[in-house]
Structures are given as C-alpha cells and as structure tokens.
C-alpha positions as CSV (number, residue, x, y, z in Angstrom):
1,X,19.1,18.9,-3.8
2,X,20.7,16.4,-6.3
3,X,23.4,15.7,-3.8
4,X,21.0,15.0,-1.0
5,X,19.0,12.6,-3.2
6,X,22.0,10.7,-4.5
7,X,23.2,10.2,-0.9
8,X,19.8,9.0,0.2
9,X,19.4,6.6,-2.7
10,X,22.5,4.7,-1.4
11,X,20.5,3.9,1.8
12,X,16.9,4.0,0.7
13,X,15.7,1.9,-2.2
14,X,12.4,1.5,-4.0
15,X,10.4,-1.5,-4.9
16,X,9.9,-0.5,-8.5
17,X,11.4,-1.9,-11.7
18,X,11.3,-5.2,-13.4
19,X,11.3,-8.3,-11.2
20,X,12.0,-11.9,-11.9
21,X,9.8,-14.9,-11.2
22,X,10.7,-18.1,-9.4
23,X,12.3,-19.4,-12.6
24,X,14.6,-16.4,-12.9
25,X,12.9,-14.9,-16.0
26,X,11.7,-11.3,-15.8
27,X,7.9,-10.9,-15.5
28,X,6.1,-8.7,-18.1
29,X,3.4,-6.3,-17.1
30,X,1.2,-7.5,-19.9
31,X,1.4,-11.1,-18.6
32,X,0.7,-9.9,-15.0
33,X,-2.3,-7.9,-16.1
34,X,-3.7,-10.9,-18.0
35,X,-3.1,-13.2,-15.0
36,X,-4.7,-10.8,-12.6
37,X,-7.7,-10.3,-14.9
38,X,-8.2,-14.1,-15.1
39,X,-8.0,-14.4,-11.3
40,X,-10.5,-11.6,-10.8
41,X,-12.9,-13.1,-13.3
42,X,-12.8,-16.5,-11.5
43,X,-13.4,-14.8,-8.1
44,X,-16.4,-12.7,-9.3
45,X,-17.8,-15.7,-11.2
46,X,-17.7,-17.7,-7.9
47,X,-19.4,-14.9,-6.1
48,X,-22.1,-14.6,-8.7
49,X,-22.6,-18.4,-8.6
50,X,-22.2,-18.4,-4.8
51,X,-19.6,-21.1,-5.2
52,X,-18.1,-20.4,-1.8
53,X,-16.0,-23.5,-1.8
54,X,-14.1,-22.2,-4.9
55,X,-14.1,-18.6,-3.5
56,X,-12.3,-19.9,-0.4
57,X,-9.2,-20.3,-2.4
58,X,-9.1,-16.6,-3.0
59,X,-8.9,-15.6,0.6
60,X,-5.5,-14.3,1.6
61,X,-3.4,-17.2,2.8
62,X,-2.8,-15.5,6.2
63,X,-6.6,-15.2,6.7
64,X,-7.5,-18.6,5.1
65,X,-5.6,-20.6,7.7
66,X,-8.0,-19.2,10.3
67,X,-11.0,-20.8,8.7
68,X,-12.3,-24.3,8.2
69,X,-13.9,-24.7,4.8
70,X,-17.3,-25.8,6.0
71,X,-17.6,-22.9,8.5
72,X,-16.4,-20.5,5.8
73,X,-19.1,-21.7,3.4
74,X,-21.8,-21.5,6.1
75,X,-20.8,-18.0,7.1
76,X,-20.7,-16.6,3.5
77,X,-24.1,-18.1,2.6
78,X,-25.7,-15.9,5.3
79,X,-23.3,-13.0,5.8
80,X,-21.8,-12.1,2.5
81,X,-23.4,-8.6,2.2
82,X,-24.8,-8.8,-1.3
83,X,-25.9,-11.2,-4.0
84,X,-24.0,-10.6,-7.2
85,X,-26.5,-10.8,-10.2
86,X,-24.0,-9.8,-12.9
87,X,-20.6,-8.2,-13.3
88,X,-18.1,-6.9,-15.9
89,X,-14.4,-6.3,-15.4
90,X,-13.0,-2.9,-16.6
91,X,-9.5,-1.7,-16.3
92,X,-6.7,-3.8,-14.8
93,X,-3.4,-2.4,-13.7
94,X,-0.4,-3.8,-11.8
95,X,2.7,-2.4,-10.2
96,X,5.1,-5.2,-9.2
97,X,3.1,-7.1,-6.5
98,X,0.3,-4.6,-6.3
99,X,-2.8,-4.9,-8.5
100,X,-6.1,-3.1,-9.1
101,X,-9.2,-4.4,-10.9
102,X,-12.1,-2.2,-11.9
103,X,-15.4,-4.1,-11.3
104,X,-18.8,-3.0,-12.5
105,X,-21.5,-5.1,-11.0
106,X,-25.2,-5.4,-10.3
107,X,-26.3,-6.7,-6.9
108,X,-29.0,-7.1,-4.4
109,X,-28.5,-6.6,-0.6
110,X,-28.7,-10.1,0.9
111,X,-30.7,-9.2,4.0
112,X,-33.2,-7.0,2.2
113,X,-34.3,-9.1,-0.9
114,X,-37.2,-6.7,-1.6
115,X,-34.9,-3.8,-2.2
116,X,-34.4,-3.4,-6.0
117,X,-30.9,-4.4,-7.3
118,X,-28.4,-1.6,-7.9
119,X,-25.5,-1.0,-10.1
120,X,-22.1,-0.2,-8.5
121,X,-18.5,0.2,-9.5
122,X,-15.3,-0.3,-7.5
123,X,-11.5,-0.6,-7.9
124,X,-10.7,-3.8,-6.1
125,X,-7.1,-3.9,-4.7
126,X,-5.1,-7.1,-5.0
127,X,-1.6,-8.2,-4.0
128,X,0.6,-11.0,-5.0
129,X,1.6,-13.6,-2.4
130,X,4.0,-16.4,-3.2
131,X,3.4,-15.8,-6.9
132,X,-0.5,-15.8,-6.8
133,X,-2.9,-12.9,-6.8
134,X,-5.3,-12.4,-3.9
135,X,-7.7,-9.5,-3.1
136,X,-6.6,-7.4,-0.2
137,X,-8.5,-8.2,3.0
138,X,-10.8,-5.2,4.0
139,X,-9.0,-4.6,7.3
140,X,-5.7,-3.9,5.4
141,X,-7.1,-1.7,2.6
142,X,-5.6,1.5,4.0
143,X,-2.1,0.0,3.7
144,X,-2.4,-0.2,-0.1
145,X,-2.5,2.8,-2.5
146,X,-5.3,3.8,-4.8
147,X,-5.1,2.7,-8.4
148,X,-2.7,4.6,-10.6
149,X,-5.6,6.1,-12.6
150,X,-6.6,8.1,-9.5
151,X,-3.1,9.3,-8.6
152,X,-0.8,12.0,-9.9
153,X,2.4,10.3,-11.2
154,X,4.3,13.5,-11.7
155,X,3.7,14.6,-8.1
156,X,4.6,11.2,-6.9
157,X,8.1,11.6,-8.3
158,X,8.4,14.9,-6.5
159,X,7.0,13.4,-3.3
160,X,9.5,10.5,-3.5
161,X,12.4,12.9,-3.8
162,X,11.1,14.9,-0.8
163,X,10.8,11.8,1.2
164,X,14.3,10.7,0.4
165,X,15.5,14.1,1.5
166,X,13.7,13.6,4.8
167,X,15.2,10.2,5.3
168,X,18.7,11.5,4.7
169,X,18.0,14.0,7.6
170,X,17.2,11.0,9.8
171,X,20.3,9.1,8.7
172,X,22.6,12.1,9.3
173,X,20.6,13.3,12.4
174,X,20.0,16.7,10.8
175,X,17.0,17.5,12.9
176,X,16.8,21.1,12.0
177,X,16.4,20.4,8.3
178,X,14.1,17.6,9.0
179,X,12.0,20.0,11.0
180,X,12.0,22.4,8.0
181,X,10.4,19.6,6.0
182,X,7.4,19.6,8.3
183,X,4.2,21.3,7.2
184,X,4.8,25.1,8.0
185,X,1.4,25.2,9.7
186,X,2.6,22.5,12.1
187,X,6.0,24.2,12.7
188,X,4.3,27.1,14.3
189,X,3.6,24.9,17.3
190,X,7.1,23.3,17.6
191,X,10.8,23.7,17.2
192,X,13.7,21.5,16.0
193,X,14.5,20.4,19.5
194,X,11.1,18.9,19.9
195,X,11.6,16.8,16.8
196,X,15.1,15.8,18.0
197,X,13.8,14.6,21.3
198,X,11.5,12.2,19.5
199,X,13.8,11.0,16.7
200,X,17.3,10.8,18.2
201,X,16.6,7.6,20.1
202,X,16.9,5.8,16.8
203,X,19.9,5.3,14.6
204,X,18.6,4.9,11.0
205,X,20.5,2.6,8.7
206,X,18.5,2.2,5.6
207,X,14.9,2.2,4.2
208,X,13.0,0.6,1.4
209,X,10.2,2.6,-0.2
210,X,7.3,0.3,-0.8
211,X,5.1,2.8,-2.6
212,X,4.2,6.5,-3.0
213,X,0.8,7.9,-3.5
214,X,-0.2,11.5,-4.4
215,X,-3.8,12.5,-4.8
216,X,-4.5,16.2,-5.1
217,X,-2.8,17.8,-2.1
218,X,-2.6,14.6,-0.1
219,X,0.3,12.2,-0.1
220,X,1.3,8.9,1.6
221,X,4.6,7.0,1.6
222,X,4.9,3.4,2.9
223,X,8.5,2.5,3.7
224,X,10.4,-0.1,5.7
225,X,13.1,1.3,8.0
226,X,16.2,-0.4,9.3
227,X,17.2,1.1,12.6
228,X,18.9,0.5,15.9
229,X,18.5,2.0,19.3
230,X,21.1,4.8,19.6
231,X,22.5,3.6,22.9
232,X,26.1,2.5,23.4
233,X,25.0,-0.1,25.9
234,X,22.8,-1.7,23.3
235,X,25.3,-1.7,20.4
236,X,25.1,-5.5,20.2
237,X,21.4,-5.5,19.6
238,X,20.4,-6.5,16.1
239,X,18.8,-3.9,13.8
240,X,15.0,-3.7,13.7
241,X,12.9,-3.5,10.6
242,X,9.7,-1.5,10.9
243,X,7.1,-0.7,8.2
244,X,5.7,2.8,8.6
245,X,3.2,5.0,6.7
246,X,4.0,8.7,6.5
247,X,1.5,11.3,5.5
248,X,2.5,14.3,3.4
249,X,0.7,17.4,2.2
250,X,1.2,19.7,-0.8
251,X,1.3,23.3,0.5
252,X,2.1,26.3,-1.7
253,X,3.6,24.1,-4.4
254,X,5.9,22.0,-2.1
255,X,5.5,18.7,-0.3
256,X,5.8,18.7,3.5
257,X,5.4,15.9,6.1
258,X,2.0,16.1,7.7
259,X,2.0,15.3,11.4
260,X,-1.8,15.7,11.9
C-alpha cells in the first residue's frame, strides 16, 4: 500500500498545509479564525438591523454582479425568509480557504408575523475569495464539506489514502484493481470490463484533492482532475481540468467507492 500511495502523491496533491497571503507571509489559523468571526458578526448584525445595503457586500462576488443594489435591497426587504431578532456566534473553524461559523439565533418568519419567534442553530459555511470571506451561496452548499466538528478526522486520513490508491489505478489504467475498490455490493452487478469501457477514454495526468469528508459510514472527496482524451488523433489537444465529487462508503471496516 505504501508504494501505491507514494506513487499517487507524485501526481495527486492536496490543498492542505500552510498558505501564504498576497504579501508572501504565511497566514495563521488563529488570525483567519478572528477575521472570519469578525466578518460573520458584521453580516449577522446587518441581517438583524436589516441593513441590506451593507449586507450586499457579503454576497459572493460571482452572485453580486448579477444584482443592482436597489433591486437587491427591495428583494431582501420582502423575501428574506426570516427576521433576525437576536444572534450569538459560537464556534468558528477554518481549513485554508474554507470556513465554518456556528450561529445561534432567534427569529420570526417574515411572512407569518403572528407565529411566535423560535430559537435555531446552524453551522454557516464560508469560503475565501480573493482574500475576503463570504458565506457560501445556498445553491453551492453541497459542494462544501460539513464543519470539522461533525466529521471523523481519523477516517478522513484513511479515505484520502484509499482515494489516492484509486487515482493511481486511473493513472496506470489498472481497471481490475480500480473495480476491486468499488463497493462489493455494487460489484455483484458489474465486472472490470464494464468499468474499463467507461474510464479508458480518458488519460489521467494528475489530480488535486480539494477536501475529504467522512461522517459515520459516508464519505465524499472533491478533486480536480487533469486529463486528456486517450485518442492518438487528438494528441495535440490541451489537457482538461474537471472538478468532480466522488462518494465513498465504509463497508466492513474499509472504504469503497460508492456508485449509487
């Protein structure tokens, strides 16, 4: 196993580790946590005060450019689902450009003002874009992992190793062993040749693991693959980079790729 992993690491890297800022100095997790807490406090204060003009600056840059400020304010005044009466920030955690903020808040449903206020709690997911923290837009939440407090760090190390083993199979075109890494319950309905027929069209060059998530028996790995079409007639075509999510399952003490 160690040989397989060492080979894969030469072609598949992770996003972890200390990173530098624009000035070339390494960032500290403590400073990142403090900055994110400050940003989250500003956003939730704006929501409580219904200061939508200020809150507009917390929209993801890719989404914000689709709005005009005046229309954004008008929409939020009538469509933001609840009115925040009070809030308190709990735990804050960061992992490079990913962040999580625990928010405990009391709110009233905007369209049903006669319904009594209720207490709620959530872990809000954030990401860093061009050096600034923004909450993840709801439509992209499934592309971000749960907070570390809900995940199994030890199992994530095992899952990462298993994923690297699977990638090495792709890189060396070892479809039989890659098939053996599939959930045994899925393998009953297939054979290595079926997997080869799907995979062999691609020539895998490298991959970058963005994150690994393990919760109970369920796992996910988000990675960016560098690959080319395995066709001699297309050898001049530039490599493609595709971000893909893989689901894995812990079965009888081992991680397997889940195709369902």
